[in-house]
Residue, then its C-alpha position, 0 to 999 in steps of 0.5 A: m165308625n161309618p162305612t166309607v165305601v160300600a160295593t153292591p151288585p150292579a142291579g142294586d141301584s136304589a138308595t140304601t141306608w147303611t147302619p154299622e154296629y160294633s163290639v169290642s173284645g180283648a183288652h177292652t170289652v164293649a157290647l154291641t153298640t152304634t155309639p162311639t166308645t172311648l178305649t182308655a187302656a193300652g192293649t190288643s182288642n178285636v173289633t167286630v162290625h155288623l152292617t145293616g142295610t135298609k132299602s128305600g121304598s119297596d125295592r129289594f136287595t139284589n143277589g150278589t156280593y156286598q162289601a164295605v170298608v169301615t174305618v176305625t181310628c185310633e186317636 
């Protein structure tokens, strides 16, 4: 699970590393993790994603709206 698109405010132009963590509840239970986890049974599950951004150097995050698209695949 990786963020495929991250939108930042126009002034936030320095490099940022985005690290997703996720948890799953419902038919499956997965504690907060950054590693891939296989869901083995059928059923409905809710996925909660936490996205942490780390700026390079001494730059700071700019005020404004941040949005990300995270793709979850079912295989």
